C-alpha positions in Angstrom: 64.7 -31.0 52.1 61.7 -31.2 49.7 62.5 -31.8 46.1 59.6 -29.9 44.6 60.4 -30.6 40.9 61.0 -34.3 41.6 57.8 -34.6 43.7 55.7 -32.9 41.1 57.0 -35.1 38.3 56.6 -38.3 40.3 53.0 -37.4 41.2 52.2 -36.6 37.5 53.7 -39.8 36.2 52.0 -42.0 38.8 48.6 -40.3 38.2 48.9 -40.6 34.4 49.8 -44.3 34.8 46.6 -45.2 36.6 43.3 -45.8 34.9 39.9 -45.3 36.6 39.2 -49.0 36.7 42.5 -49.5 38.5 41.1 -47.7 41.6 37.5 -48.6 41.4 36.2 -45.6 39.5 33.9 -45.5 36.5 35.6 -44.4 33.3 32.7 -42.4 31.8 32.1 -41.6 28.2 33.7 -38.2 27.9 37.1 -38.9 29.4 39.9 -37.3 27.5 42.7 -37.8 30.1 44.7 -41.0 29.6 45.1 -41.5 33.3 43.4 -40.2 36.4 42.3 -36.6 36.8 43.8 -34.4 39.5 40.4 -34.1 41.2 40.1 -37.9 41.3 43.5 -38.4 42.9 42.6 -35.7 45.4 39.3 -37.4 46.3 41.1 -40.8 46.7 43.6 -39.1 48.9 41.0 -37.3 51.1 42.2 -33.8 50.3 41.2 -30.8 48.2 41.8 -30.6 44.5 43.5 -27.3 45.0 46.0 -28.7 47.5 46.9 -31.6 45.4 47.2 -29.5 42.2 49.6 -27.2 43.9 51.9 -30.1 44.6 52.0 -31.0 40.9 52.7 -27.4 40.1 55.7 -27.2 42.5 53.8 -24.8 44.8 52.5 -24.6 48.3 54.0 -25.5 51.7 55.8 -28.8 52.4 53.2 -31.5 52.8 53.0 -33.3 56.1 53.8 -36.9 56.5 50.1 -37.6 57.0 49.3 -36.0 53.7 52.0 -37.8 51.9 50.8 -41.1 53.3 47.3 -40.3 52.1 48.6 -39.5 48.6 50.6 -42.7 48.5 47.5 -44.7 49.4 45.3 -42.8 46.9 47.8 -43.4 44.1 48.0 -47.1 45.0 51.7 -46.9 45.4 53.8 -49.9 46.3 55.8 -49.8 49.5 59.0 -48.8 47.7 57.2 -46.1 45.7 55.7 -44.8 48.9 59.1 -44.6 50.5 60.4 -42.7 47.4 57.5 -40.2 47.7 58.3 -39.6 51.3 61.9 -38.8 50.5 60.9 -36.5 47.7 58.7 -34.6 50.1 61.6 -34.2 52.6 60.5 -36.8 55.1 61.9 -40.1 56.4 59.7 -43.0 55.2 57.7 -44.9 57.8 59.3 -48.0 59.2 58.4 -51.2 57.5 56.8 -54.1 59.3 53.6 -55.1 61.0 52.7 -51.6 62.3 52.2 -50.1 58.8 48.8 -48.8 57.7 49.9 -48.7 54.1 47.7 -51.2 52.2 49.4 -53.0 49.3 48.3 -52.1 45.7 47.3 -55.7 45.0 45.0 -55.9 48.0 43.5 -52.4 47.2 42.8 -53.6 43.6 40.7 -56.5 45.0 39.1 -54.3 47.6 38.1 -51.6 45.0 36.1 -54.2 43.1 34.0 -55.3 46.1 31.3 -52.7 45.5 28.3 -54.9 46.2 29.4 -56.7 49.4 30.5 -55.8 53.0 34.3 -55.9 53.2 37.1 -54.4 55.2 40.8 -54.4 55.5 42.2 -54.7 59.0 45.6 -54.9 60.7 46.7 -57.9 62.8 45.3 -56.0 65.9 41.9 -55.6 64.3 42.3 -51.9 63.3 40.1 -51.2 60.3 41.9 -49.4 57.5 39.3 -49.5 54.8 35.6 -50.4 54.5 33.3 -50.7 51.6 30.0 -48.8 51.8 28.1 -52.0 52.6 30.7 -52.7 55.2 29.9 -49.4 56.9 26.2 -50.2 56.6 26.7 -53.5 58.4 28.9 -52.5 61.3 29.2 -48.7 61.2 32.3 -46.6 60.3 35.1 -48.3 62.1 37.8 -46.1 60.5 36.8 -43.2 62.7 38.4 -44.4 65.9 41.8 -43.2 67.1 44.4 -44.4 69.6 43.9 -47.8 71.3 40.2 -47.7 70.3 41.2 -48.4 66.7 41.5 -52.1 67.8 38.2 -54.0 67.8 39.6 -56.2 70.6 40.2 -53.1 72.7 36.8 -51.8 72.0 35.2 -55.1 72.8 36.4 -55.0 76.4 36.0 -51.2 77.0 33.0 -50.1 75.0 29.6 -51.8 75.5 28.5 -50.5 72.1 31.0 -52.8 70.4 28.9 -55.8 71.5 25.5 -54.6 70.4 25.7 -56.1 66.9 26.3 -59.6 68.2 23.8 -61.9 70.0 24.6 -62.1 73.8 25.2 -65.9 73.6 28.2 -65.2 71.3 29.9 -62.7 73.6 31.9 -65.2 75.6 33.4 -66.7 72.5 34.3 -63.3 71.1 36.0 -62.4 74.4 38.1 -65.5 74.3 38.9 -65.1 70.6 40.0 -61.4 70.9 42.2 -62.3 74.0 43.7 -65.3 72.2 44.4 -63.2 69.1 46.1 -60.5 71.1 48.3 -63.0 72.9 49.3 -64.5 69.6 50.4 -61.1 68.2 52.2 -60.2 71.4 54.1 -63.4 71.3 55.0 -62.8 67.7 56.0 -59.1 68.0 57.5 -59.0 71.5 57.2 -57.1 74.8 57.9 -53.7 73.2 55.1 -54.0 70.6 51.8 -52.3 70.3 50.1 -55.6 71.2 51.9 -55.5 74.5 50.7 -52.0 75.2 47.1 -53.0 74.4 47.4 -55.9 76.8 48.7 -53.7 79.5 45.9 -51.1 79.0 43.2 -53.8 78.9 44.6 -55.4 82.1 44.2 -52.1 83.9 40.8 -51.3 82.5 38.8 -54.6 82.2 38.1 -57.2 84.8 36.7 -59.5 82.2 39.9 -59.2 80.1 42.0 -60.0 83.1 40.0 -63.2 83.7 40.1 -64.3 80.1 43.8 -63.3 79.7 44.8 -65.5 82.7 43.5 -68.6 80.8 46.4 -68.2 78.4 44.3 -69.5 75.4 45.9 -69.3 71.9 44.8 -70.2 68.4 41.1 -69.5 68.8 39.9 -68.9 65.3 36.8 -67.0 64.1 33.7 -69.2 63.4 32.8 -69.9 59.8 29.4 -68.2 60.4 29.2 -64.7 62.1 25.9 -63.8 63.6 24.7 -60.2 63.6 21.8 -58.4 65.3 21.5 -55.4 63.1 19.3 -52.6 64.6 17.4 -52.1 61.3 17.2 -55.4 59.5 17.5 -57.8 62.5 19.3 -61.2 62.7 21.7 -62.1 60.0 24.1 -65.0 59.5 27.1 -64.2 57.3 30.1 -66.2 56.0 33.4 -64.4 56.4 36.1 -65.1 53.7 39.6 -64.1 54.6 42.6 -63.0 52.5 45.9 -62.4 54.2 48.8 -60.1 53.0 51.6 -61.6 55.1 54.1 -58.9 54.2 52.0 -56.1 55.6 50.1 -58.3 58.2 46.8 -57.0 56.8 43.7 -59.1 56.3 40.9 -58.5 53.8 37.5 -59.7 55.3 34.6 -60.3 52.9 31.1 -61.0 54.3 28.6 -63.0 52.2 25.3 -64.7 52.7 23.9 -67.8 51.0 21.9 -66.8 47.9 18.2 -67.0 48.4 18.5 -67.0 52.2 16.8 -64.6 54.6 20.2 -63.1 55.4 20.9 -62.6 51.7 17.8 -60.5 51.3 18.6 -58.5 54.5 22.1 -57.9 53.2 20.6 -56.3 50.1 18.5 -54.0 52.2 21.6 -52.5 53.8 22.2 -50.3 50.8 19.0 -48.4 51.7 19.1 -48.8 55.5 22.6 -47.5 56.1 24.9 -47.8 59.0 23.8 -48.7 62.6 23.9 -45.5 64.7 25.3 -47.3 67.8 28.4 -48.9 66.1 
């Protein structure tokens, strides 16, 4: 059962404890509120201000699990705080472990500061959870996918558009790398895991996957330099820096170019060019 008073109080306290700079927002000169405004939390949680405000006023219908998860992420809650929020809203918390989409506050704080570079947060199966605006400009909005297509490895073998941003001579390596990565996760998580389900789906759908999978390769790591063929700015070579959150099995990927290089200048153009339409 929902604890409306407890839910409202917890939301208010967590909102008031956050500062704009904690979540990547500008403070502004006329701010009177000590913490975040309701409309800022609503925007961070991808919901209307009216809906969020009603929760803080102990009104409205019981929020769904999806809405509570969005609020927990918008307020940058820890996993324990998220679980508490779910219980206050009358829901069982999501199970812990590798399948969680809840990004840790520490990783979010780093991500929120990456305003001038392409970056994304992905799961161990290559499901994109967050992207910076320049990340979207580089590869398109990857958070829009649902079901198995959330995984870049699944899209690589089932959707030709997934390959268009990389030179053809790199495709074989990516096929081996994605199959290798999936096998590693399957071995780690077991035969009842989401990785096992993806492998079964790909075996049925892709002849290329079946051939690569039969090689039983493991441990193939991404190359230090990723090459892109962007439809608007052309060829780019980017370094990919990786930060791992082992508890959540999430990875922060940050893409940079050597200052002064042609790729560096093209990366700067992406703010104007926007996302590739085919991604």
